[in-house]
N, C-alpha and C positions, 0 to 999 in steps of 0.2 A: 906594659911584659910582665907583671908578676902575676896575672892570669893565667899566661903561657906556660908557669912552674908550678904552681902554687897543687898541682898533684902530686910534685916531687918530692918533697919531703914526707907526707903517710903513705907513696909508697917505698920509699928506705926505709920508712921505719916497719913499715909491714913485713918486708924482709928479715930485718935484723932479729926483730919479735919471738921468732920459733927459736932462735938460738938459746935464749934466756929459757926455752920452753911457756912460754907465753903465746899460745894459738888465738884463743878470744881472742885478746886484744889484737892481735896482727892480724885475724879477721876482719877486724870493725876497720882496724886502720885501711886496710886493701877495700875493704867498703868506702870509706871517704875517698882516696886516690881514684875510683871510679866514677861517683860523683863529684870529682872537680877536673873530669876532663874531658876535656872538651869534644873527641871526633871517638868515633869507633875505631878507629888505629889504635888510640891511645888506649883506652877504655879494655881493647883485646888482655894485655899481657895483667892489667890487676884480676880482672877476670878470672884468667887460665889460672893465676897464682893461685888464689883466692878457693876454688875447685879443688888444685893439688894439696890446699890446706884441708879444707873439707874431707879430702879422703883419705888421707894420713891417721 
């Protein structure tokens, strides 16, 4: 059960960190979320947000 939601904590953390100006940590948290996801569909969101962060 926990494996199904393990990617959510780093994804939420990654979403909140830029609000504090912590962009490098946010990018790392998105990478962690990607690594913990099980499907391509689940990976799409953190990958897109990571790319948006890199372009900012």
